[in-house]
C-alpha positions in Angstrom: 11.7 -5.4 21.9 12.3 -3.2 18.9 8.6 -2.5 18.7 8.6 -1.5 22.4 11.6 0.8 21.7 9.8 2.4 18.8 6.8 3.0 21.1 9.0 4.6 23.7 10.7 6.8 21.1 7.2 7.8 19.9 6.3 8.7 23.5 9.4 11.0 23.8 8.4 12.6 20.5 4.8 13.2 21.8 6.2 14.6 25.1 8.4 17.0 23.3 5.8 18.0 20.7 2.7 17.7 23.0 3.1 21.0 24.7 1.3 22.9 22.0 0.1 22.9 18.4 2.9 23.1 15.8 3.0 25.5 12.8 2.0 22.6 10.5 -0.9 21.8 12.8 -2.0 25.5 12.8 -2.0 25.5 9.0 -4.2 22.5 8.9 -6.4 24.1 11.5 -6.7 27.2 9.4 -7.8 25.2 6.3 -10.5 23.3 8.4 -11.7 26.6 9.9 -12.2 28.1 6.5 -14.1 25.1 5.3 -16.3 24.9 8.4 -20.1 25.4 7.9 -21.1 28.8 9.2 -23.5 29.3 12.1 -26.4 31.4 10.8 -28.7 31.5 13.9 -26.6 33.7 16.1 -29.1 35.7 18.3 -29.3 39.3 19.2 -26.1 40.8 17.7 -26.2 43.8 15.4 -23.2 45.8 14.1 -23.7 49.5 13.0 -20.4 49.9 11.0 -18.7 52.9 9.5 -18.5 52.6 5.7 -17.5 54.7 2.7 -21.0 56.3 2.4 -20.9 57.3 6.0 -17.4 58.8 5.6 -18.7 60.8 2.6 -21.3 62.3 4.9 -19.3 62.8 8.1 -15.7 62.9 6.8 -12.9 60.4 6.6 -11.2 61.4 9.9 -12.4 61.2 13.5 -16.1 62.1 13.9 -17.7 64.4 16.4 -18.7 62.4 19.5 -22.0 64.2 19.5 -22.9 62.1 16.4 -22.1 58.9 18.3 -24.0 60.2 21.3 -27.2 60.8 19.2 -27.0 57.2 17.8 -26.5 55.8 21.3 -29.5 57.7 22.6 -31.7 56.5 19.7 -30.7 52.9 20.3 -31.5 53.3 24.0 -35.0 54.5 23.1 -35.3 51.6 20.6 -34.9 49.1 23.4 -31.3 48.0 22.9 -30.2 45.5 25.6 -26.6 46.7 25.4 -24.6 49.0 23.2 -21.0 48.5 22.3 -18.7 51.4 21.4 -15.3 51.5 19.9 -14.9 54.9 21.5 -13.4 54.9 25.0 -15.6 56.6 27.5 -14.1 58.7 30.2 -11.2 59.8 28.0 -11.0 63.3 26.6 -11.7 63.5 22.9 -9.1 64.6 20.5 -9.3 67.9 18.6 -12.0 67.7 15.9 -14.4 65.5 17.9 -16.5 68.3 19.5 -14.5 68.9 22.7 -15.8 68.6 26.2 -19.4 69.3 25.2 -19.5 66.3 22.9 -17.8 64.1 25.5 -20.6 65.2 28.0 -23.3 64.4 25.5 -21.8 60.9 24.9 -21.5 60.3 28.7 -25.1 61.4 29.2 -26.5 59.2 26.4 -24.5 56.3 27.8 -26.4 56.5 31.1 -29.6 55.5 29.4 -28.4 52.1 28.3 -25.9 49.4 29.3 -22.7 50.4 27.4 -19.6 48.4 26.8 -16.7 50.5 25.5 -13.2 49.8 24.2 -10.1 50.8 26.1 -6.6 50.8 24.7 -3.6 49.4 26.7 -1.7 52.4 25.5 -4.0 54.9 27.3 -2.2 57.1 29.9 -2.3 55.7 33.4 -3.9 59.0 34.5 -6.9 58.5 32.3 -10.1 58.1 34.3 -12.0 55.0 33.1 -15.8 55.3 33.2 -17.5 53.1 35.7 -19.4 51.1 33.1 -18.3 47.9 31.3 -15.1 48.1 29.3 -13.1 45.7 27.2 -9.8 45.6 25.3 -9.5 44.8 21.6 -5.9 43.4 21.7 -5.2 40.3 19.7 -1.8 38.7 19.8 -0.5 37.1 16.6 1.2 33.7 16.7 4.8 33.1 15.6 3.6 32.9 11.9 2.0 36.3 12.2 -1.6 35.0 12.2 -3.9 36.1 15.0 -5.9 33.1 16.2 -6.5 33.9 19.8 -7.1 37.0 22.1 -6.1 37.5 25.7 -9.2 36.8 27.8 -8.1 39.3 30.5 -5.6 42.1 30.3 -4.1 44.0 33.3 -4.7 47.8 33.0 -3.7 49.8 35.9 -5.2 48.3 39.0 -7.9 46.5 37.0 -8.1 43.3 34.9 -10.0 44.2 31.7 -11.8 41.5 29.8 -11.7 41.1 26.1 -14.2 43.4 24.4 -16.1 40.4 22.9 -16.3 38.7 26.3 -17.6 41.9 27.9 -20.2 42.4 25.2 -21.4 38.8 25.5 -21.6 38.8 29.3 -23.5 42.2 29.3 -26.1 40.8 26.8 -26.6 37.5 28.7 -26.5 39.2 32.1 -23.7 36.9 33.2 -20.5 38.0 34.9 -17.5 37.7 32.6 -15.6 35.8 35.2 -18.4 33.2 35.5 -18.3 32.3 31.8 -16.3 29.0 31.5 -13.9 29.6 28.7 -10.8 27.5 27.9 -7.5 29.3 27.8 -4.0 28.4 27.0 -0.8 28.8 29.1 -0.7 32.5 28.1 -4.3 33.2 29.1 -5.6 33.4 25.5 -8.7 31.8 24.1 -9.1 30.7 20.5 -11.5 32.7 18.3 -14.0 30.9 16.1 -13.6 32.7 12.7 -16.8 31.8 10.7 -18.1 33.8 7.9 -15.2 35.9 6.7 -14.5 39.5 7.6 -17.8 39.7 9.6 -19.4 36.7 11.3 -22.2 35.2 9.2 -25.4 35.4 11.1 -24.5 38.8 12.6 -26.6 41.7 11.1 -24.4 44.4 9.6 -26.0 47.9 9.2 -24.2 50.8 7.5 -23.9 53.8 9.9 -25.5 56.2 7.4 -28.6 53.9 7.2 -29.0 54.0 10.9 -28.4 57.8 11.0 -30.9 58.4 8.3 -33.5 56.4 10.2 -32.8 58.6 13.3 -33.0 61.9 11.4 -36.3 60.9 9.7 -37.8 59.7 12.9 -38.3 56.1 11.8 -38.9 54.8 15.3 -40.2 51.4 14.1 -36.9 50.9 12.1 -34.8 51.8 15.1 -36.9 49.6 17.4 -36.6 46.6 14.9 -32.8 47.2 14.8 -32.3 47.6 18.6 -35.0 45.8 20.5 -33.4 43.4 23.0 -30.3 43.2 20.9 -26.6 43.9 21.5 -25.8 46.8 19.1 -22.1 47.5 18.4 -21.5 51.0 17.0 -18.2 51.3 15.1 -17.5 54.9 14.4 -13.7 55.0 14.7 -11.6 55.0 11.4 -9.7 51.7 10.7 -6.1 52.2 11.7 -4.6 48.7 11.5 -5.6 45.2 10.4 -4.6 41.7 11.6 -3.9 38.5 9.6 -6.4 35.8 10.6 -7.1 32.3 9.3 -9.9 33.7 7.1 -8.2 36.9 5.9 -7.3 40.4 6.9 -9.6 42.2 9.5 -9.6 44.9 12.1 -9.0 44.1 15.8 -12.6 45.1 16.6 -13.9 42.6 14.0 -11.9 39.9 15.7 -13.7 40.8 19.0 -17.1 40.6 17.1 -16.1 37.0 16.0 -15.3 36.2 19.7 -18.6 37.6 20.9 -20.5 35.7 18.2 -18.8 32.4 19.2 -19.6 33.0 22.9 -23.2 33.8 22.2 -23.6 30.8 19.8 -21.9 28.4 22.3 -19.0 27.7 19.9 -15.9 27.8 22.1 -12.7 26.4 20.6 -10.0 25.0 22.7 -6.6 23.5 22.2 -5.9 19.9 23.3 -3.9 19.7 26.5 -0.3 18.3 26.5 -1.5 15.3 28.6 -4.3 14.5 26.1 -1.9 14.9 23.2 0.6 12.6 24.8 -2.0 10.0 25.6 -3.4 10.0 22.1 0.0 9.7 20.6 1.0 6.9 22.9 -2.2 5.0 22.1 -1.8 5.4 18.4 1.9 4.4 18.6 1.1 1.3 20.6 -1.6 0.2 18.1 0.7 0.9 15.2 3.5 -1.1 16.7 1.2 -4.0 17.6 -0.7 -4.4 14.3 2.3 -5.5 12.1 3.3 -8.0 14.8 -0.2 -9.5 15.3 -1.1 -10.0 11.6 0.6 -10.4 8.2 2.9 -7.5 7.4 0.7 -6.2 4.6 -2.5 -6.5 6.7 -0.8 -4.7 9.6 0.4 -2.0 7.3 -3.1 -1.5 5.9 -4.5 -1.4 9.4 -2.0 1.3 10.4 -3.0 3.3 7.3 -6.7 2.9 8.3 -5.8 3.9 11.8 -4.0 7.1 10.6 -6.9 7.9 8.3 -9.5 7.4 11.0 -7.5 9.8 13.3 -7.2 12.3 10.4 -11.0 12.1 9.8 -11.6 12.7 13.5 -9.7 16.0 13.5 -12.3 18.1 11.6 -15.1 16.2 13.3 -13.7 17.1 16.7 -13.4 20.8 15.6 -16.9 20.9 14.2 -18.7 19.1 17.1 -16.7 20.0 20.3 -14.5 22.8 19.2 -11.4 20.8 20.2 -8.2 21.6 18.1 -6.3 18.3 18.0 -2.6 18.1 17.0 -1.7 16.4 13.7 2.1 16.1 13.5 2.8 14.5 16.9 0.3 11.6 16.9 0.8 10.8 13.2 4.6 11.0 13.5 4.5 8.7 16.5 2.2 6.3 14.6 4.5 6.2 11.6 7.6 5.7 13.8 6.0 2.9 15.8 4.7 1.1 12.7 8.2 1.2 11.2 9.5 -0.3 14.4 6.9 -3.0 14.3 7.7 -4.0 10.7 11.5 -4.1 11.5 10.7 -6.1 14.7 8.6 -8.6 12.7 11.4 -9.1 10.2 14.1 -9.6 12.9 11.8 -12.0 14.8 11.3 -14.1 11.7 15.0 -14.4 11.2 15.6 -15.2 14.9 13.0 -17.9 14.8 14.7 -19.6 11.8 18.0 -19.4 13.7 16.4 -21.0 16.8 15.0 -23.8 14.8 18.3 -24.5 13.2 20.1 -24.5 16.6 17.4 -26.8 18.0 17.8 -29.1 15.0 21.6 -29.2 15.5 21.1 -30.1 19.2 18.6 -32.8 18.3 21.1 -34.3 15.9 23.8 -34.3 18.6 21.4 -36.0 21.0 20.5 -38.6 18.4 24.2 -39.4 17.8 24.8 -39.8 21.5 21.7 -42.0 21.8 22.9 -44.2 18.9 26.3 -44.5 20.5 24.6 -45.5 23.8 22.5 -48.1 22.0 25.5 -49.6 20.3 27.4 -49.8 23.6 24.4 -51.5 25.3 24.1 -53.9 22.5 27.8 -54.8 22.8 27.4 -55.3 26.5 24.3 -57.5 25.9 26.2 -59.6 23.4 29.1 -59.9 25.9 26.7 -60.9 28.6 25.1 -63.5 26.5 28.5 -64.9 25.6 29.5 -65.0 29.3 26.2 -66.9 30.1 27.1 -69.4 27.4 30.6 -69.9 28.9 29.6 -70.0 32.6 26.5 -71.9 33.5 27.2 -71.4 37.2 26.6 -67.6 36.9 23.7 -68.0 34.6 21.2 -66.6 37.1 23.2 -63.5 37.9 24.1 -63.0 34.3 20.4 -63.4 33.3 19.4 -60.7 35.7 22.2 -58.5 34.3 21.0 -59.3 30.8 17.4 -58.4 31.8 18.7 -55.1 33.2 20.7 -54.4 30.1 17.6 -55.3 28.0 15.5 -52.8 29.9 18.2 -50.2 29.5 18.4 -51.0 25.8 14.6 -50.6 25.5 14.7 -47.3 27.3 17.6 -46.1 25.1 15.7 -47.2 21.9 12.6 -45.4 23.2 14.6 -42.2 23.7 16.2 -42.7 20.3 12.7 -43.0 18.7 11.5 -39.9 20.5 14.6 -38.0 19.4 14.0 -39.2 15.8 10.4 -38.0 15.8 11.5 -34.6 17.2 14.2 -34.4 14.6 11.7 -35.2 11.8 9.3 -32.5 13.1 12.1 -29.9 13.2 13.2 -31.0 9.7 9.7 -30.5 8.3 9.3 -27.2 10.1 12.7 -26.0 9.0 12.2 -27.1 5.4 9.2 -24.8 5.1 11.4 -21.8 6.0 14.7 -22.8 4.4 15.4 -22.0 0.8 16.0 -24.9 -1.5 19.4 -25.2 -3.3 18.8 -23.8 -6.7 22.1 -24.9 -8.1 21.9 -27.7 -10.7 25.1 -29.4 -9.6 27.4 -31.5 -11.7 26.6 -35.0 -12.9 29.0 -37.7 -12.0 29.8 -38.7 -15.6 32.0 -36.2 -17.5 30.2 -37.0 -20.8 26.8 -36.5 -19.2 28.0 -33.2 -17.7 29.1 -32.0 -21.1 25.8 -32.9 -22.6 23.9 -31.0 -19.8 26.0 -27.9 -20.5 25.3 -28.1 -24.2 21.6 -28.5 -23.5 21.7 -25.3 -21.3 23.3 -23.4 -24.2 20.4 -24.5 -26.4 17.9 -23.3 -23.8 17.1 -26.9 -22.6 17.3 -27.4 -18.8 17.6 -31.0 -17.8 19.6 -33.6 -15.8 17.6 -36.6 -17.0 19.7 -39.2 -18.8 16.9 -40.0 -21.2 16.5 -36.4 -22.3 20.3 -36.0 -22.6 20.4 -39.1 -24.8 17.7 -37.5 -27.0 19.8 -34.3 -27.2 22.9 -36.4 -28.2 20.8 -38.1 -31.0 19.8 -34.6 -32.1 23.4 -33.5 -32.4 24.2 -36.6 -34.5 21.2 -36.3 -36.7 21.6 -32.6 -37.2 24.7 -33.2 -39.4 22.7 -35.2 -42.0 19.9 -34.0 -44.3 17.4 -36.6 -43.1 14.0 -35.3 -41.8 13.5 -35.4 -38.1 10.3 -36.3 -36.3 9.9 -35.3 -32.7 7.2 -37.0 -30.6 6.0 -36.1 -27.2 3.2 -34.8 -25.0 2.3 -31.0 -25.1 4.7 -28.9 -23.1 7.7 -31.3 -23.3 9.8 -28.8 -25.3 9.6 -30.2 -28.9 10.2 -26.8 -30.5 13.4 -26.3 -28.3 14.8 -29.6 -29.7 13.8 -28.5 -33.3 15.7 -25.3 -32.8 18.6 -27.2 -31.4 18.7 -29.5 -34.5 18.8 -26.4 -36.7 21.5 -24.7 -34.6 23.7 -27.8 -34.7 23.3 -28.4 -38.4 25.3 -26.9 -41.3 22.2 -24.8 -42.0 22.5 -22.8 -38.7 23.3 -19.5 -40.5 20.1 -19.8 -42.7 16.5 -19.2 -41.7 14.6 -21.3 -39.2 10.8 -21.0 -39.8 8.4 -22.5 -37.3 4.8 -23.3 -38.5 1.9 -24.4 -36.3 0.0 -26.6 -38.7 -3.1 -26.8 -36.5 -3.5 -22.9 -36.6 -3.6 -22.6 -40.4 -7.2 -22.3 -41.8 -7.9 -25.0 -44.4 -8.7 -22.5 -47.1 -5.4 -20.7 -46.6 -3.3 -23.8 -46.4 -1.6 -23.6 -49.8 -1.3 -19.8 -49.7 0.4 -19.9 -46.3 2.8 -22.8 -47.0 3.6 -22.2 -50.8 2.7 -18.5 -51.3 0.7 -16.9 -54.1 1.1 -14.5 -57.0 -0.6 -11.1 -57.4 -4.2 -11.5 -58.6 -4.5 -15.2 -57.7 -7.6 -14.5 -55.7 -9.5 -11.6 -54.2 -7.3 -9.7 -51.9 -4.0 -10.9 -53.5 -2.7 -7.5 -54.2 1.0 -8.6 -54.4 3.2 -11.6 -54.7 3.7 -13.5 -51.4 6.4 -16.0 -50.4 5.1 -19.0 -48.4 6.7 -20.6 -45.4 8.7 -23.2 -47.5 10.1 -20.4 -49.7 11.0 -18.4 -46.6 12.9 -21.3 -45.2 14.9 -22.0 -48.4 18.4 -23.4 -47.6 17.4 -23.4 -43.9 15.1 -25.5 -41.7 11.3 -25.5 -41.5 9.6 -26.8 -38.3 6.2 -28.3 -38.9 4.5 -28.4 -35.5 1.3 -30.4 -34.8 1.6 -32.2 -38.1 -0.8 -34.9 -36.9 -3.7 -32.3 -37.2 -3.5 -32.1 -41.0 -6.5 -33.3 -43.1 -6.1 -35.9 -45.8 -6.0 -33.4 -48.8 -3.4 -31.3 -47.0 -1.2 -34.4 -46.3 -1.1 -35.2 -50.0 -0.1 -31.6 -50.9 2.6 -31.6 -48.3 3.9 -35.1 -49.4 4.5 -33.8 -52.9 6.7 -31.0 -51.7 8.7 -33.3 -49.4 9.2 -35.8 -52.3 10.0 -33.4 -55.2 11.3 -30.3 -53.4 9.2 -28.2 -55.8 5.7 -26.6 -55.5 3.5 -24.1 -57.3 2.5 -20.8 -55.8 -1.3 -20.3 -55.8 -2.1 -18.8 -59.2 1.4 -19.4 -60.6 2.1 -21.5 -63.8 5.8 -22.1 -63.1 7.1 -24.3 -60.3 9.3 -23.1 -57.5 12.2 -25.2 -56.1 13.4 -25.1 -52.6 16.1 -26.7 -50.5 14.8 -27.1 -46.9 15.5 -29.4 -44.0 12.2 -30.6 -42.5 11.7 -31.1 -38.7 8.2 -32.2 -37.8 6.6 -32.7 -34.3 3.4 -34.1 -33.0 1.8 -35.1 -29.7 -0.4 -37.7 -31.4 0.4 -41.4 -32.1 1.1 -41.2 -35.9 1.7 -44.9 -36.2 -1.7 -45.5 -34.8 -3.0 -42.9 -37.2 -1.6 -44.9 -40.1 -3.2 -48.1 -38.8 -6.6 -46.3 -38.3 -6.4 -44.5 -41.7 -6.3 -40.8 -40.6 -2.6 -40.4 -41.4 -1.0 -41.3 -44.8 1.5 -44.1 -44.6 3.7 -42.6 -47.3 3.9 -39.3 -45.5 4.7 -41.2 -42.3 7.6 -42.9 -43.9 8.8 -39.7 -45.5 8.9 -37.9 -42.1 10.4 -40.6 -40.0 14.0 -40.2 -41.1 15.1 -39.9 -37.5 12.4 -40.3 -34.8 13.0 -38.7 -31.4 10.7 -39.3 -28.4 10.7 -36.8 -25.5 9.7 -38.3 -22.1 7.0 -36.4 -20.1 7.9 -34.4 -17.0 6.4 -37.0 -14.6 8.9 -39.6 -15.9 11.9 -37.3 -14.9 11.1 -36.0 -11.4 14.7 -34.9 -10.9 14.2 -32.1 -13.5 11.3 -30.6 -11.5 13.5 -28.8 -9.0 16.0 -27.6 -11.6 13.2 -26.3 -13.9 11.2 -24.7 -11.0 14.3 -22.9 -9.7 15.1 -21.5 -13.2 11.4 -20.4 -13.7 11.4 -18.7 -10.2 14.6 -16.8 -11.1 13.2 -15.6 -14.4 9.8 -14.6 -13.0 11.5 -12.8 -10.0 13.8 -10.9 -12.4 10.8 -9.7 -14.4 9.1 -8.4 -11.2 12.4 -6.8 -10.0 12.6 -9.1 -6.9 15.7 -11.2 -7.3 15.6 -12.5 -3.7 12.7 -14.9 -4.2 13.6 -18.6 -3.9 11.8 -22.0 -3.4 11.8 -23.7 -0.1 12.6 -27.4 0.2 9.0 -28.1 1.3 7.7 -26.4 -1.9 10.1 -28.4 -4.1 8.9 -31.6 -2.4 5.3 -30.7 -3.2 6.2 -30.0 -6.8 8.0 -33.3 -7.3 4.9 -35.2 -6.1 2.6 -33.6 -8.8 1.8 -35.6 -12.0 2.1 -32.5 -14.3 -0.2 -33.6 -17.1 0.7 -30.3 -18.8 4.4 -31.0 -18.4 6.8 -28.0 -18.4 4.2 -25.5 -19.5 1.9 -26.4 -16.5 4.9 -26.2 -14.2 5.8 -22.8 -15.6 2.3 -21.4 -15.1 2.1 -22.8 -11.5 5.4 -21.4 -10.4 5.0 -18.0 -12.1 1.6 -17.7 -10.4 3.2 -18.4 -7.0 5.9 -15.8 -7.6 3.4 -13.2 -8.6 1.3 -13.7 -5.5 4.1 -14.3 -3.0 4.4 -12.0 0.0 7.8 -13.3 1.3 11.3 -14.0 0.0 10.9 -17.8 0.3 8.1 -19.7 -1.5 6.6 -22.3 0.8 4.1 -25.1 0.2 1.2 -22.9 1.2 2.2 -20.3 -1.5 1.5 -22.9 -4.2 -2.0 -23.1 -5.6 -4.0 -26.2 -4.6 -3.8 -27.6 -8.1 0.0 -27.6 -7.8 0.1 -29.4 -4.4 -2.4 -32.2 -5.0 -1.4 -35.8 -4.8 0.1 -37.4 -8.0 -2.4 -38.9 -10.4 -2.8 -42.6 -10.8 -1.1 -42.5 -14.1 1.9 -40.5 -12.9 4.2 -43.5 -13.0 3.2 -44.5 -16.5 4.9 -43.2 -19.6 3.0 -41.5 -22.4 2.1 -43.8 -25.4 4.6 -43.5 -28.3 4.3 -44.6 -31.9 5.8 -47.8 -32.9 8.5 -48.1 -35.5 
């Protein structure tokens, strides 16, 4: 309904704005018109124009009409099809133009050729217009002061005078001006195709002095080439005013030349009608409202952008091929408004669907309760009937029939109950995919366990598993002593978190905690990294360097992946653990340290002692307190808590704090074996958050590797060392 409302609003916008092209549309039209490819094959149109060199010869004011008469006569002899003049015939010339004799010469020369002359709307009504073809040079600017159209016909006295360009084109083609089919707007104006700048490109422009020189020197061939079968426009009047056009400033007569060039070249621009504008806007709005509803919101939005881009690309194409000026603001505004309505409607429809499912689920629950009550009542009636049969043998037959009837009713009630249960299960599964899972950890029943859980959270360890809480309790007790701690467990079970917790809970908490990945140390740098070196001990030792043990003095050193050490490295480490002293590389004097050692490994060190790849004395030195961390598959209750915490952290990093896990997604995560433990769970959930397109992560949003069935070893615990 909201999408339909948005489409109707778009229709109103199109009706209000479809009556004409807006100012913004005109500015776009002007840019496209300037970028349009010019027409260079315009036939039979020549302009003999007044220029500065001509004014140097004949003066800067009004010229003697005898000069114009001589040029017209020469063009007639040269075979001009029609001659256009910016001098009104039939009107008395002003002082300085030769007087009545010059007017007579011009009128006489005009009889030898078809002449189209310009008339002015401001001429006195008493002026006698000559009987030949005439045209007006009026161009009406739009509201922004730019002249884009000219009145096709202008009433002058008792006559309707065509535009000068229309009269010139009709005279050249021997077609009546009224028979030329030209589109006009409501004010009777036609759009002018401005191509080529101040003068249309493709129209031959000849300086007046050049034509005059050819006439004086008797160059008949030059005049014939210039005039033969052409329409020659002679412009002898001084420029008095200019008009702003989409391609720059130009005189009114130049605008008429553009009009004539467009009519002769078949390029006739026209503005889209209000009905067509409204229809296009309604079509675009309907598509924009439908697309977000028919597909995913991002796909619908992309389709709307493509739709708007296609319409925008069609605008210059329509102008270039058919001369149609299409509106921009109305259709694109209606499209944007309808698309917004479609997105809002999609969002509201999704929420309404969830509410309908919840209501239907509640009704199904009520029906199930009623059916259960009916079944219980029927069972009680059946028991009573059986008791009555036992007490009264005389009514056994009637009671048997009653019992059969009650049995049938009971069977039907159970069938209805089973159908209701199946419907309820279906609704529960459908609703679990849309309902966000409860992200709260909840409190444990035992007060001591709850205190341990809160202490774990303060140490950055999220768990509700009793076994992990027991390990954390052992960490707290062992942290108060100076015994070394060995933490065993699979990769990704949080061994470093427990090592840091042991340091934070120990008396050494204010001193350094240094974590060392033993597997990442190159064998040749083992002593330098762990014990340091002195200046000049080897090439590149430009200064003294403190090793990891010296950096952790009076604090705790965490030796991760200690099972990856080679035999020679194990012996060097054993000496430091036994004597608390070591030699820097290149040093002659020993260095003593006081460190608490916490080691970790994902390998079975006891098996390593039996197989010979791990030193037994180092094993006994490290196993002061041994802690074993269970894998994530052994504590499925922690999956939901950890996943919710990871979703919250990932959503906060993306700036989307509204993302939550659905119950269906949590169920899928709980069934996974998680061989990579918490690290694999973190990668899976973060990937789902990064690629999510909705506020609730569903089972479908998880990658296939996170939703596969649990491995065969999911129920078995990881092997742990003995002892």
